N, C-alpha and C positions, 0 to 999 in steps of 0.2 A: 744314581746310586742308591743302594737299599739301606745303607747305615745312615742313623740319624745324626745330625750335626748338633752337637750339644753346645750351647752359648753362641759366642762369637756375633752377637746381634749387631755391634757397631761395625764390625768388619765387614759382615754379610751386607748390611745396608749400604756401604760405601762401594762395594763392588758391584751391587745390583744397580747403583746410580750410574756407574761407569758403562755397564753393559746396556743400559737403556738410554744413554745419552744420544744426541744427534751429531755427533762428531767422532773422529778416530780418538782412540785413548791409549796411552802407553802407561801401564800400571806396573809397579815394582812391589812384589809381595815378598817380605822378608821377616826373618825371625830365626831363633836358634834351632838345631837339629832336633827333630821329633815332635816339634811344637803343634804340627797339624796344618801347615801352610798348604801342602798339596790337596790334602783332604777338603779344606775350606774352598779352595779354587775349583776343585772338581764338583762339589756339592752345589755352590752358586751358579755354576754354569750347566750343571746336569750332564756333565761329560759330553756336551754338544759343541765339541771343538772342530773347527775347520782343519786346523793342523795342531798336533800335540807332539812334542819331542822331549825327552829327558836326557840331560847331559850324563856322560859316563864319568864315574871317578878314576883319576889317575890314568886316563886314556890319551893316546897321542892325537895329534891333529888328524891323521888319517883315519884313526878309529872313530873320532867324533863325526867326521864326515860321512863315513860308511853309516854310522848309527842315524844320522840326519836323513840320509837317503833312504834308509830301511823305514823310517817314520814317514817320509814322504810317499813311498809305495804303499804302505798300510793305510794312510789317511785317504789317499786319492785313489786307491785301488789300480794302480798302473800295472802293466804287465811285467815290467821288469825294474830292478833297482839300479838306478843311474847315479853313480858317485861322481860328483863335481869335484874338480881339482883345487878349488879355492872356495872361502866362504862367501866372496862376492858373487861367484856364479851360483852357489847353493841358495842364497837368499833371492837371486834374480829369477831362479827357477820357481821358487815358492811364490814370488810375487805374480809371475805369469800364469801360474796354475790358479791362484786366487782369483785373479781377473776373470777366469773362466766359470767361476761358480754363479749360481743365480743371485739376484738382488737379495740384499738382507746383510746383517752383521756377519762379520767374518772373524770369529774368535781364534787367535793364535795363542797357545800356551807353550812357553819354553820353560821347563822345570829345571832346576839345579843348573841354571845359567851360568854361574861361575866355573862350574867344571868344564865347560866347553872353551873357556878362554886360556889356550896354552900359549906360553911364550913365543912371540914372533908368528902367531898363527894367522894374524889378520883378522881375528873373529870381531872384535869390538869395532875397527873401521867399517866392516860390512855390515854389522848390526845398524850402527849410525846411518850408513848410506841406506839401509832398507827403510829405516823409519823416516829420515828427512827427506830423501827423494821419492819416496813413493806412499808409504802408509799415512804420513801426515797430510799429504795432498788429498786424501780421500776423506769420506765421512762414515765409513762403515767398518773400519778395521779396529779390532779390540786386542791390543798386543799385551799379554799378561806374561811378565817374567817372574821367576821365583828362585829364592837360593838359600841356603843354610849358612853360607859362609857370609855373615852380616857384614863383616868388615869390607869384604869385596863389593858387596851390593852398594854400601855408602859410599866408597871411595870411587868406584866406576860407573855408578848410575845416579845415585842420589845427589852427590857432591861432585859429579863429573865436571871436568874442566876442559874437556875436548868436545867433540862434535855432538855429545848427548847432554851438554850443559843446558839445564833449563827445559829439556825436552819431555821429562816425565809429566805426565798429567796428574797422575795421583800415586802416592805411595801408601802401602798398608803394612803397618808393624803388627805381626801376630805374636802376642805375648803370651806366656804360660798362664793357664787358669788361675784364677782366685779361688779361695776356698769355697766361695758360694758355687761358682761352676763345678768344682770338683764334687760337691755334695750332689749337684744335679746329676752328674756324670754316673756316680755310683749308685744313686736312686734309680735312674733309667735302667741301669743294667742289672738291677736285682741284688746289689750288695747291701748288706743290712750293718754296716760299720756306724759306729756312734760318731759324733762330730770330734771327740777326742781321738778316735782312731783315725778319721780321715786327716785331721791336723798331723798326726804323727807320720802317717803316709806322705803328706806334702813335705815334712821335714825331711823325709828320705829322699823322695823323688823330685820335689818341686811340682808344679803345676803343669806336668809334661804328659798329655793325654796318651801317647803313644805307650809309655810305660804302664798307665793304668789299663790299657787294652790287652796287656799280656797278663793281667791278674785273673785269677781263678776265683769266683765268687763262693765256691763250696769250701775254701780254705780261709783260715785266720789270716789277720794281717801279718803276723809273724811268720807264718807258714809261706805267704806269698813272698815276702822278702828274701827268705831263705832260699826259696825256689828259683827266684829271678836272678840272684846275685852271688849265692855261696854253693850251689850244688855243682856236681861234676860237670853236668851239661847246662848249666844256667844260662839262658839267653842273653843276659845283660852282664855277665861277668867281665867282658872286655870292652864295655860301653864307654869308660873313661878315655881309653886311647882312641877308640874310634870317633868319639865326640870331638876331641881336639883335633884329629886329623882331618875330619870333615870340614871344620871351621876355618882352619889356618894351615897355609901351604907348607910352613916350617914350624910346627908346634912346639918344638923343644923350648924356645924362651916364654911362650905362654904358659907352658906346665911349670917351668922354673918360678914364675912369678906366683901362680896360684899355689904352689906348693909352700913358698916362703909365707904367703898370706894365711894359709891353713893353720899355721902354728900360733896365730894371736887372733884373738876374737874381735877386738876393737880396731884393728887394722895397723898398717904401717906407713910410715913416711917413704918417699921415693928413695932417699938415701938408705934407709933401713932395708928396703926390698933389695936394693943393690948389693948391699953387704951380705945378705942371707942367701941371694941367688947367685952371687958372682957373676952377674951380667954386667956388661959395659955401660957407662953412664953416657948416653949418646942420643941421637934423634931417633934411632931404631928403637930403643928402649921405650921412648916416648909414645912411638906409635904402638907398640905392645900394650902399654897401659891404656891407651885410648881406644884400642880395638877391643880389649877385654872388657872396658865398660861399655862400649857401643854394643857388645853382644850380651850385655846383662850378667856377667860373670862376677864383676867387681863394682863397686861404686867408689867415688872420691867424695869427701866431705871435709869440712873445716870443724875442728874442734870449737866449742862454745867461746865466744867473745874474739875469735880471730876475724879480721877484715877479709873479705872474699877476693880482693884483688890488689896486688902491689901496684905502684904509680905506674909502672912499665906494662902493666897487664898481664904479668905472670902470676901463676897460682904460688901463694906462700909456701914456704918449705915446711910449715906445719900441716899442710894438705894431708889428709890420711887417705888411704887406700884400703878397702875393706872387702873380704871375699863374701859374696852373697848367693852364689849358686848352690843350691840345697844338695844337688847330687854330688858335685864336687866335694863339699864338706863331708858328705857320708862316705864318699870314697876314701878320702884320708883318714877318717875316724875308724872305719871298719873294713872295707874291702881290702886296702893295701895292708892291713894288719892280720889278715887271715892266712898266716904262714903255714899253718898245719893243714890247710884245706878242709877245714871243719864245715860241713855241709849244712850245719845247724848253727852257724857261727852268730847269727843275729839272736836267735832264740837264747843261746847260751850266754850271750852278752847282757840280757835284760838285767836290770837293776845293779849292774856292775858299776864301778868308778868310771869307766870309759864312757858306758852309755849314759850315765847321769850327766857327765861333763858335756857330752855331744848334745843330749836333750835340752840342756840349759842355753847352750850357744844357739842351736837351731831353732829353739823357740823364740829367742830375741830376734832372729833373722825373720821368722815368720810374722812377728810383730811389725817389724820395720817394712816388709812388703805388703802389708795390710794397713799402712799408715792412713789412708783415706777412710777406712771403716773405723779406726781408733778415733780419728777426728770427729766422725759422725756421732760416735758414742759420747764424746765430750762436749758435742754441741758447738764445735768450732770448724765446721767444714767449710765455712766461707772466709776463715781467717788465714792470712799468709803465714806459713810456718816454715821452720827449718829443722830437719832431724839431725841430731849432732850427739857427740859424746864428750865426756870432759874427764880429765884426771888431774889430780892435784900434783903440783910440782914442789911443794914445800911440806906437806903433812907426812909425818913419820910413817903412817900406815898407807900412804899412797892411795888415798880414797879414789875411787874410780865410779863413774855413772855412765852406763853403757847407752843409755837413750834419754835424750832431752829433746822435748819438743818446744822449741824457742819460738814464741807467737809474737806476732805484730802488735798484738794488743797489750804489750808490756807484762806478759805472764809467761812463766816457763813451767810446764808439766814435767816433773822429775819422775821418770818411770822406772819401776822395780818390775822386772819381768821373771815370773815364776812358774815353770812347768811342774806341776805338783799332780799326784794322783787322786787327792782329795781336796778339800777346802784348805787354802793356806792359812796358818795359824801364826800370829805374831806374838811372841813371848815378850818377857821383859828386856832380855838381852837384845833381841831383834829391834824393839822399838828404840832403845838407847843407840844402837847402831844407825838407825834411820835418821834419827835427830842429828846425831854427830854428822852424817853425811850432808845434810841439809845446811848445818852450820858451816862446815869446811868449805862448801860450795859458795855460799853467800859471802863468806869472809874474804876467800882467796880471790874470787871473780870481782867482787865490789858491786855486784850487780844490783840494781834497785828495783828489779821486777819481782812481781809476786810469785811465789814458788807454791805450786800445787803438787803434792806427793800422789802419784797415781800408781795404782797396783794393776798389773796386767797378769792373769793368772787362767789356768785351764778350768778351775773349779771354783773360783770366787773366793772371798774372803770370810773366814769364820770370826764371828762377832764376839769379842772378849773385852776385857779392861784396858787392852793395849791397841786395839784395832782403830781407835778413833784417829790415831796419828795419820792414817791414809785418808786422803779427802775425796778420792774418786777412784772407782774400781772399774776395770774392763775385764769381761769374762770372755772366754774363747767363743761363745755364741755370737757375741758383737763382731767377731772377726768374719763371720759368716754372711754379713750384710751384703746385698747385691750391689756391686760397685758402680752400676750405671744410674742409680738414682742419688748418688752422693753429690 
């Protein structure tokens, strides 16, 4: 491949270790749609596959078998395309052909594997048989499977209770870029965006390389966002529905959950989500929450002071579920509200109340997604912590703290996160507000832990007679620290 792989050092090293081992390997590469899984595998293997096939979205068993046969003909240069009648026979033909290849490793790459598993198709039993009765008995097979449907990959491969139980030799989760890798990407491709602009881009798209690849370096960030999401022929205007359809076979309940969560920044309890979404309270609903969390779209956490588990092992009813996917938040804040099909909707929204409210919430999620970098800046990288929120139950003003870093060393960082265009300035009223917030928190929780008021902002803190109330400051530059040295 000619394109350069940016970042992914850890994932690259793990895959290279698998390729160079002296045994057969069964590797699952998973992660959300557009995150760069296929590009990573093709890069590390340099496209030197013995066999490579990609599953077809929403295709029948027969269509999948024809696709498999076409890939067989292409990879082995056979004279004709022979379509087998079952997956058992298809994998058997693959094994027989691979046995005829010269000595050396045989790399098999099956991309979008979940799409090949149709109901009652027999695909999973055939894959199990291919690995258990043939590939695992050799020392030269490198079977790499990949899929965007993270929940399927986890249920059917990683946590398989059938014939593939315990058969995976490695699993590689490909996560979105950090700000550090985003900056490397933009620098490599000649974008001259400031760190504040890169951060705002992240707040819109998350760390998804595919979205970045569609940007034009000759345009401003605002122009790129308008072009990709709001123009009449925008390439990503339908990405929201495509994203959830690709990840989940029945996307409606998943969309109902994220729709409910998009309305509240700090998150909702299970029962609050049920009331807002009108979904039934049953085991299927639990699966929806679990799969959304596994896919990185939401997170579950406990408010400050709540014990992690009940005596029977269940999560407390106070457990909150919070939307964390940046693109989903951007969709609900802007794309879904572009009712007049304004091709410059993003540009026209700048500095509006809607934009400012979104920026505040998205910046909070940006900080949360870079908690290791925040801990590094605070000098507590090695301290066990829990990121949570807190809301007063008795105070008339309903004091709320969106991010607390609850530390094992009997200390709590009470974080104020401010997305500002210039240095953040604390005046007398803001100082009193912060003092009251700390006082209500200490009084109502009864915590004996030390409290460190921490400001996280884009441009730092302006020093004046009121700024000493803040004991530690984290700037946006600190969030660009390389994650692999933490």
